[in-house]
Steps between C-alpha positions, in 0.01 A plus 500: 500500500541139609837423655723251323451138589794348678582139593398593856161614378454174309573293806289705747204623292232227480308697242783502253439285187774375262445602142353226275815474285707417808260220599520354151878503509497310828260237361729438201798457724313259722388293203853485363632394838237229529587377151873477585418315819277260310780426253746442782266260679418317178875432438573408136152388406500761227804335328405325177673163539448414135722787384721581798872432457692465827854633499616269779400165642415660834262745329321215324464304825367806691243580232382139487468493879240781487288329235192335651442278197772237559460351153573842351794546736652163407459566130665840540796350686552229237492764228753713692732199552479415131587858410807493725607171343474649153737775618735233639431629851458155653577609855198732491293220352618267778398750769150515356462126439617415852262754652238389753244681286449172315361324808173322423537552125285275282648216293528696176687785670722252688596326176589828331705598805692168483577550132635852554688388811674220311614749236656738753648224717681369193616846392633577850646150551316503834540147634294546817211655311509212252485255793199686641322508163558136406405372846145621431455338158525161331674415170167510312421852623580657163196323353278750686582771244349578162639303207700796374677529839566132570845486341620819673357390834660156475840640409490751787385226736789274392749781557364567848516132593864495387572820691345338807720191452216265405620369165267201504191724522653712221537189283143384569372847412660472157382141456142621557560791262614259230177303545277808484665719235532346155664819368797487740856455373537129577878483480553802724239374744657154524846650547372710792317205656820296487713777653261521795491122547880488495513744791242313706660319797514121476285446809225731377503343156475148644206597721308666220551214254271287716241779537500643147158522341466494125677324219723789399619583851575134574700468180708810570578393856603152391729646233665728758537211743670248272765750391613544859658157521837585657709247309348559156748617237404698192437193285276350766313827535444505125355148515280596795356792306424284197343230719284763668382621160400143412313456829319835474431527124198730543670740739564847349865487611552171315441690177670824605777421744660787691800620300742377766360147486506504121868580525570222752300247298698578187837559665637151432415539132669840470823429688817579305666188362814644335691692766851648485690591816728791400756560777872581540710184537843663479651823627427671834137379517575138410442362851170687533387376158594142585304512829191632321535232231528222758197626691297529180570142394458362854151647518420372152596142587314513832186629327267202464264700278769572238455301178866430425417344165356831377715756679832598343753687714825651381766725654677790326805684636442878490851605608665501156244675272263798510161391625300656212685268263421198718137603527463539124643152441269343757199680353578347160513156661136519616567491873196538727681669790846636577609500865776760545715699469650546845700813419312827556665667199403210273142515620491876437574442129147359464339827608550644151232263367127570530415131535689172511411232242617236749419571868798553730523423872794724587705403805552861603316832492514789256660823625261741668289700257546260207173378348475122451387379157194277472599139562780575749475362853758596765607281792802497730636516853411865535667693781221756464240237593689425820535870584126552466430199722736633765314833499165320528625284786622799697171681446306196619714495817448871568850614398471834322837679536799301380874523443633335184833343397535420127808416291613764252442438130224463240348191666477689828343798319216282375444343840502839673244641257263206551537516879439874522199486269333229706586672827335816372192305393483353850547841669846401619822699472873429468668729752847434359647287219867405508647363176822309552776307320644172627832676560349775719562535872183328618534643852487851356206408274306362798584800719372733228182295459415502871588867548802431721725713280266797531487456877881487524542805274258694716707425810820608323336829399401562863857436617638740242248769585531469877874434500467219754486123489144366498405159631343335197283191473389441140130440436336359190208677337174418677247544219566172315268198532709249302786437259504365144833325445577401140824308523655167407575264792865592557412872518175446693686302768707815564215751487267322743741505801588861418133597542518377859840666556353835395191464723265377225480138612134534592394607148348223286703426186348393164692359204447351154597141417862590425570509876475118514735265317224241464635226726498498882832609651426575868858565605540783249142630493467558875603858429179530296272399789180702494522599134167454321533416132298389200597207279364254248293189578792306347707613802242533778203277425464195721432161343595619151472176304655636181802637689548167679504311171744746341742512794517125513614492139690831497635571852718791382199719411500761778519871575435746221545229238221312676273802467585519128426127470158571656453784253564258212242259644244779520581601142386154387180523707431848365549386141174302526296766677584836351155552339331402826696753707453769238128464443366383838477784747661409833646165389813381680748213483671359808854483365843414633598868497176624660134554428498620140261756355496694175424863424287590195826594324639147540744568785511210747558578868573283802380497861752317718503347849645647822746374762705630792847396614491332840806326641661550161228310312204637299160422651186550293273784606122467468333726244371827636138597470482772239379845605181610328696738279735235363424229245157396632361349184496122496664315215446178317732232631634283223670173591876484525683357203408141427809362668 
């Protein structure tokens, strides 16, 4: 009997032969191993690029990198980027489209890549990517695409030029689109062309006017140029537009003017001619009403464009009757516009109506949460506007953590709300808010604000606990960057020295216009030195011709009554331009109370000037450059009132 075969026998017996089945099993294993190795060395060549769906951008880029046919790889990447875009995954699309895999791509692939890139750059609001994309193309690039893609390509191209800050190239893109696409919405296209031309810098526009090629481009650039005459009032602008239409009769924009220019051209014809000024002339608001009335009529008589033979002005006292009754009577008398009322409660009575048969320019604002009816415009010396501007100024100067002093009462409530909302929007914070009455102990209020009271109380607690006298030196809180001081001059002159007394003299102080009486008084206002405040152009603007004329005739117009006088003057200027502000996006008026803008709901807001007390006298501060997160969109500058 043959002994059993052991592993030792197998190794040492040269005559031993492995059974055939064992050899076969080894051959199968070897073949499988060779197949696996072949797959590993061949990478992803077995992936079907026509049907493969990458889960991530990195996966798509890796698969494309292993494809030897670069045309196939590029097509696969474009398809993957498009799929990510359809899922609104634009960051994944961006990673693919910015990949180096597209090096040496042919023209067709490059054009498709540009189109997809423009779509994602717009969706991501990626300014730098838009700059990179547009630096490689010209305004006529969109004409490289099939007819069914031309409109989409042109619109994306215009958006990327705007995102890159090149509004002139954006305008030329749309001008070329208008020439090439007869099916385009002409009015919308012309409106967009005009918006881009408005935002083109003067120097760039002047250079391009001499280099423009083509009838349509030349016409557009000339139209944009003539309307930038700095001294042109609205009537003159209307005449300029009509003259341009006569000189360019075959230009597409001569037939279909941008909506804004249509409005300007027809503004003189649509101005209200029968206007009633409805204000209180007796009672507690009589002096305010009289100041507004005087400012309104002063601006009217200084307005060279006003046709005094056609315009009828009247004044109605609102202090002795309910305003709804007055409004009904004026509506029956076919008035074109009612300016007023001044009282907030009277204005609120109009909110019960869905629409106003006669438009109303209210001289106040509706209470928060109250919906304005159609036809109601709201304008006034809003404390909320000033609070928001203070918050913006502090943010621009890097002041994030503030201490706040505000008078007690409903007016202070509204100002506090506006200030806190804007601070929150700007990522700032109010560390402490002290509400005070005029009769309060202002030393105690200031000590509380600066944390001195807390510091003193802590020392007292230590003495009580330890049972010994503790040497105590009060310290103010150290986390504050600045102070907002809302106070009238007599109170502010007490608060400001107290800040220094309680170790807060190095903190910058910001105030609304109420801190300044409106006329220089260095001997009294030295206590306000260093305070930064916002006020109206009526008070702070240098070389104010209208103010000079008024003060020569009415030297007693000063202080808060002067600001109300300026408000009345702006009410006259607004009466002619309400449709323009409402319907022209970004339109502004340089008024006596500030730069005026209007919300879509008809609420008019002001942007004022800035000054700082030095040697007891306000000195104008230059405007700050706006951070990229704050109010970066340019606006249309309309000329100041024709005064």
